[in-house]
C-alpha positions as CSV (number, residue, x, y, z in Angstrom):
1,M,19.6,-53.3,17.8
2,S,20.6,-49.6,17.0
3,H,19.2,-46.6,18.5
4,I,18.0,-44.0,15.9
5,V,18.8,-40.1,17.7
6,T,18.5,-37.0,16.4
7,V,22.3,-35.3,15.6
8,Q,22.8,-32.6,17.8
9,D,25.0,-30.6,15.3
10,A,22.2,-30.3,12.9
11,V,19.2,-29.4,14.9
12,T,21.3,-26.6,16.6
13,A,23.5,-25.9,13.2
14,F,22.6,-21.7,13.2
15,A,24.8,-20.4,16.4
16,D,25.0,-17.2,17.9
17,F,27.0,-15.6,14.4
18,M,24.4,-16.6,12.2
19,E,21.8,-14.3,14.1
20,P,21.4,-10.7,11.8
21,T,23.7,-8.1,12.9
22,A,22.5,-4.3,13.7
23,A,23.3,-3.1,10.5
24,E,20.6,-5.4,9.0
25,L,18.0,-5.2,11.7
26,D,18.3,-1.1,11.0
27,A,17.6,-2.0,7.2
28,I,14.6,-3.8,7.7
29,E,13.2,-1.4,9.9
30,R,13.4,0.9,7.5
31,E,11.9,-1.2,4.7
32,M,8.5,-2.0,7.5
33,P,7.1,0.6,6.1
34,A,7.5,-0.9,2.6
35,I,6.5,-4.4,3.8
36,L,3.8,-3.7,5.7
37,A,2.3,-2.0,2.7
38,D,3.0,-5.2,0.7
39,V,1.2,-7.3,3.3
40,D,-1.9,-4.4,3.2
41,L,-2.2,-5.2,-0.8
42,I,-1.6,-8.8,-0.2
43,D,-5.0,-8.8,2.1
44,A,-6.9,-6.8,0.0
45,Q,-6.1,-9.4,-2.8
46,I,-6.8,-12.4,-1.0
47,I,-10.6,-11.1,0.2
48,T,-11.2,-10.8,-3.5
49,L,-10.1,-14.3,-4.5
50,D,-13.4,-16.8,-4.2
51,R,-15.7,-13.7,-5.3
52,M,-16.1,-11.2,-7.9
53,P,-14.3,-8.3,-6.5
54,S,-17.1,-5.4,-5.4
55,E,-16.8,-1.3,-6.0
56,V,-15.6,-1.5,-2.3
57,D,-12.7,-3.8,-3.2
58,A,-11.3,-2.4,-6.0
59,R,-11.4,0.8,-4.0
60,R,-9.5,-1.0,-1.4
61,I,-7.0,-2.6,-3.9
62,R,-6.2,0.8,-5.9
63,R,-5.9,2.2,-2.1
64,A,-2.9,-0.6,-1.4
65,R,-1.5,0.0,-4.2
66,R,-0.7,3.5,-4.0
67,R,0.1,2.6,-0.4
68,V,2.8,0.6,-1.6
69,L,3.9,2.7,-4.5
70,A,4.1,5.8,-1.5
71,A,6.3,3.4,0.5
72,R,8.6,2.0,-2.3
73,R,9.3,5.9,-3.5
74,D,10.5,6.8,0.0
75,L,12.4,4.3,0.6
76,A,14.4,4.8,-2.4
77,N,14.6,8.9,-1.8
78,Q,15.7,8.0,1.5
79,G,19.0,7.7,-0.3
80,G,22.1,6.7,1.5
81,T,24.9,4.3,0.5
82,D,23.9,1.2,3.1
83,A,20.4,1.3,0.5
84,P,19.5,-2.1,-0.8
85,V,19.8,-2.5,-4.4
86,V,17.5,-4.4,-6.1
87,A,18.1,-6.0,-9.3
């Protein structure tokens, strides 16, 4: 009878060197306002999935879109050599 066991190397394949670097964490921190604005927009859109959007819903989506655009504009205007390149 053969025993079935997990392969420890496969389970713990991500070692410490696979953690994000300080520069990557800083980039995420700089992009956090844009990320949160995107989340707010998605939340506003999800609310209207199962019903016809009311005027309040439409205003909420418009405001969320404006916040996304403003956050992305601010991120793009920060400049710097380490700004992410979007293809």
